[in-house]
N, C-alpha and C positions, 0 to 999 in steps of 0.2 A: 406746838405748831409742826413739829417734825412728822406727825402722823398725817399731814396733808400731802407729804412727799411719798414717793414710791416705797413699797415695803422693804426694799433693800437700802433705803437711805440711812446713813449713820453720820454722826459727828465724830471725826477722828482727828485728834490734835487740834481741836477748835475749828476744823474745816468740814464743810458738808462734803460727803462722798456719796456717790450713786453707783449701785452695782459693784461696790468695792473699788471704785476709781475716784480719786479726788477731783473735785470740780475744777481746781486750778489746772490739773493735768489735762482734763477734757478741753478746757478753753485753749490751753497752749497747743494741743495737737490739732484741734478742729476749728479754732477761731470762735468768735461771737458775732452776732447772736447764734446760739446753738440750741437746738431742741434735742434733749436726751431722753430716750425711752428705756425703761427698765424691763428686761425680758422676764424676770421673776414675777413682776406685777402682772404683766400680760398673761402669763401662764396661771397665776393664782386666780385671776378673775375668770378666765376661761373655765378652769376647773370648778369654780363656785357655781357657774351656770350648769355645767354638766352634772354636778351633784344635786342641784336643786330640781332638775328635770332630766333624769338619766336617759330617757328614751327620745328626747326632743332633738330636732335639728336646731342647733344654735347657729344662726347666720349673723356674722358680724356686720353691723351697719357701716359699710365702707365709707360712706360720706363723712364720717367722723374724722378719718384720715386714711387716704388711700396710699399704701406703701407695700411693695412686694415683700420685703423682709418681714414686716409685721404680720401680713396676711399668712406668710409661711409658718411663722410661730403659732398663730392661731389654728392653722390647718393641721399642724402636728398634734394639737390638742383635740382634734376631731371636729373643729368648727367649719362652717361654710361661710358664705358671704351674701349679704343683701346689696344688690347693685341696681343702678338706675340709668346708666349711660354706657355708651360704647367704651369710654375710657375706664370706668369702673369694672366693666366686664373684662377688659384687657388686663387690668391689675390682678384680678382674681385668677384668670387663666394663667398668667405668668407665675403666680404663686402655686400653681398646680391644683387648684380647687376644681373638682369635677362638677359637671352640670347638675348632678343629682343633689349637690349641696349649694346650689345657687338659687336665689330668689330675686326675680326681676320686678322692680317697681318703676314708678314714674307716672306723672299726671299727663304727660304728652309724649308717649313713646313713639319713636320713629319706626318705620317698617324695618330699617336696618337693625335697630335694637331688638325688635321682636324676633327677627330671623336669626340673628347672631346668638341669642340666648333662648332659642326655641326649646332646648332641652331642660331649661330651668323650670322651677315653679314660677308661673307668670301671674302677677296680681293685676287683675283688670281694674282700671281706675276710671273708666268712662264707658258709656253705653256703646260707643262705636268700636271699642277694642276687641269685642268678642269675635266678630268675623275676621278682623285683621289678624288677631292672634292665631286663630285656627288656620287661616290661609298661610301664615308663616310657618306652620308645622308645630305649634305649641300644643302639647297634649295635656299638660297638667296646669289647670287654671284655678285661681282663687278669685273671689270678689271682695274688693275693699269696701267695707261698709262704714259710712260716716254717721254715727248714731246721735249726734248733737250733744256730745259731752264737752263741757267747758273745763278744761284742765287748769289747775292752779299753777300757771307758769307764765312766762312772758308771752304776750299776744303773738309775737312773730314765730313762736315755736309750738303753738297749739295746732293740732291737725285733725281733730275729730268734732269740731264745733260746727254748728249750722253756718253755711256760707263758706266753709273751707274749700280751698282749691283741690283738695285731695278726696278721692273716693266717690262713692255713689250714695245717694239718699236711700233709706230703707225701701221706698217704693221702686226706685230705679234698680236696686239690687235684686229685689224679688222678681221684677220683670225679666232681668237678665237670666236668673236661675230658671224661670219658667221657659225661656227660650232654649236653654241648654242645660237640662238636668244633669248632664255629665260633668258639670263644673264640680271640682273636687271639694272646695271648701270656702271658708270666709277668712277675711283678714281685718284686723283692727289695730290702729295705732293712734293714741290720743294726744301725743306731744312728747316734748323732750324736757329734761331736767325735772322729772316728776318725783315728788317726795311723799305723796299721800297714799297710804295703803287702802284707805276707804275708796278713793277715786279709782285705783287700779281694779278693785273688786267690782265697783259699780259699773265700770265700763264693760267688763266682761259679762256682767249680768244683763246689760243692755243688748249685747251681742247675742246672748242666749235667747233673750226675748224675741229678737229679730228672727232667729232661726226657727223658733216655735211658730212664728207667723207665716212660715213658708210651706205650710201644709205638711206633706209627708217627707219632704226633702231634708236630709241630714248631712252635715259636712263630714267628709272622711279626713280632711286636713283642717286644723285650727291654728291660725297664725295670730298670735297675740302681740306682735310688734315688740317694741323696746321702750326706751324713754327713761329708765331709772336714773336718778340724779347722782351726782358726785359732790363731794365737799370741796369748796373753794376757799372757805374761811374757817378759822378755828371754831367759831360758834355754830357752823352749819351742822344740821343733823339730818341724815338720810337713812332710809331702810337698807338693810343688807340685801344681797342678791337673794338669799333664801327666803327672807320675809316678803320681798316684793313678788317673787314668782309664786309663792304659796298664796298670797292675797289674790293674784290673778286667777289661779286655778280654782280657788274657793268660789269664785263668781260663776263658774260654769256648772250649771245644774243638770245638763243633759248627759246622754251617754258619752263616754270618752271617745274622742276621735281616734282614727288609726294612726295619725301622725300629728304631733304638736310641733309648732315652729315658734321660736323666739328670735328677736332681732335686736340684741343689745348693741349699742355703739359707744356712746360716751362712757358708760359704766365699765366697759372693757378696757378702754385705752386712756380715759381722762386722767386718772391718778398716775398712770405709768409714765406720763410725760412731764418734763421740767424744762423750762426755758432759761438759759444762762445769758445774761446781758452784761456788757461792760459799762460801768458808770462813767459818764463824761462830766458835763457841767453840774455843779452843785451850787445852788444860789437861793437867796431869800427874796421872795417877791413881796408886793404890797399885801397888807392885811395879815402879815405873819405867816404866809404860806411858804414853806420851804420845798424846793424842787430838787430831785435827783433825776437827771436826764440820762437815758440809756441809748445804746446804739441800735435799737429796733423800735418797735411800737406798733401802731395800728396797721402797718403793712403785714406784719407777721402774726398779730393777734387783734382782729377787729371786734372781738366780742364785747369789750366795754363800750364801744361806740354803737354797735348794732343792738345790743340787748340790755344796756346798762349793767352789764355783768361786773361783779366785784371780784378782785383777786388780791392776794397779799404777796409779800416778798421777804427775802432773807438775805443779809449780807453773807455770802457763802463762805468767805474766808475767816469770818468772825462769828460763826454760827451760834456760839454759846454766849456771846456778849449781849448784855441787856440793851434794849432800845434806849436811846437818849432823847428821842423826840419823834414827832410824826412828820412824814414827808409825803409829797405827791410825786409819784413815779411817772415821768413823762417820756414820750418817745421823741424821735428826732425829726418828725415830719412837720411840714409847714401848715399845721392845723392847731388851733387852740384846743380842740377836742381830743388831740392825740395824747391822752393821759391814761395810762394803764390802770392806775390806782390813785384815788384822791387822798386817802388818809391811811398811811401804812407806818406802823411803829418800826423804826429801823435803828440799827446801831451805827450812828454817825457815818453815813456813806461818804467816801472820798473818791475823787477821780481815779480811775484805774481799778476800783473794787469790782468784784463779780457780784451781781445780783441774781438770785435764783427765785424764779416764780413757779410755784407748784401747780399741779393739776392743769397743765396746758397740753395734754395729749389729745384732746378732742376739739374739733371746730376752731382751731387756731390756724395752723398751716393749711388745713383743708380749705379755709376761706381767705387765704392770704392774697396779696396783690403786689404789684411793683410800683405802688404810689410813690411819687417823687423820684422815680427811677431807682428805687432801692431793691437790690437783688434779694431773693428769698434766702433764709438761713440754711445751713447744713443740718442734717439729722444723724444722730449716732445712737447705737443700741449698746447697752452695757449689760454684762452678766459675768458674775464670778471673777471680778477683777480685770476683765477684758472689755475693750471698747472697739467698736468697728463702725465705719461710716456706712450708712444705709441710704443716704441721699446727699449728693454733693451740694456744696454751696453754689448758688447762681453767681455769675459775674456780670459786670457791665457789658462784656463782649457777648454774653448770651442775650442780653436785651437788644443789642444792636443787630444781632444776626437776623432778627425778624423784620428789620427795616429794609425797604426796597428803594433803590435808585439814589442812594446818597454816596 
């Protein structure tokens, strides 16, 4: 199970350590819930993509988790950023990422977003965006094509199927290219948490077939999106970065483009993140279900509720102790559905224990809320035995600051 945690994870003296720092020390210094990111894992994943496609622009899918410190680490490894809102643009700029390493997405881009990121690669997502993007000063345009590929993933995170809110149909995309042959290239993204190499290859084959239907027009830029899965459970099997990128590239039968763009998100940061919770109530409910309740839940990790996502956990202070039974890990929110995991083998959790949930670096805090008036957790970055705060914990005072007239 330790291999679900960041590459720096170790068990030292029976306790889980991340980046050379004991989890108990992290909890004592920063409190709980706490999301801990491992810098070594971030760099390892970034380098894997750079090795798999040395000449490509690798643009981090910022929506997985927007954080200036993490973006800076990735930028130091030569990565750019895939952004879709003024907020994400601001995070990338604050991290020092230049416009030539930005890719602007969005199915409903505002004029402000188009003008603010006019120096980026702008991905056209609708028939009306061509003139608006040109008017905003955007010179480097791609067309997002939706080829009707049904990815084997949760319906909410498929993005290239017929009826998707994203992109243009092949007919719409051809018409747009005919209107402006100076469009630089094409974009494809079929979904998230993708495990199938055959699907990755087939999607790019469909994109190549679309390009061949465009007469003599050929893309100078080819953007293959992201979507590679990460492991959440010990039994999960996912392709390596090298395997996934190689499968995508093998589907392209036309002449190589001048520039290749990849947009990984989850696979860059998912394994790098671990959430530490403090166990509170432990009790047995009807039907033999045993609950271990923690001091967070669906407000900091809504994936189990949104996508039926499954996660596991470890009693961090007794990491080598064998499980004594199966527990449901529940959150503290006033919802019966606030359960992070239904059946997790745990080593007899007690009130006060630290529970470590691996692979929470993507789409957890990025999708968090203040449900029940619960402030969002702090975030720390660990490396070489050091830990530093990269996002402070919210307070109830922060919540009240937005209120008016009380």
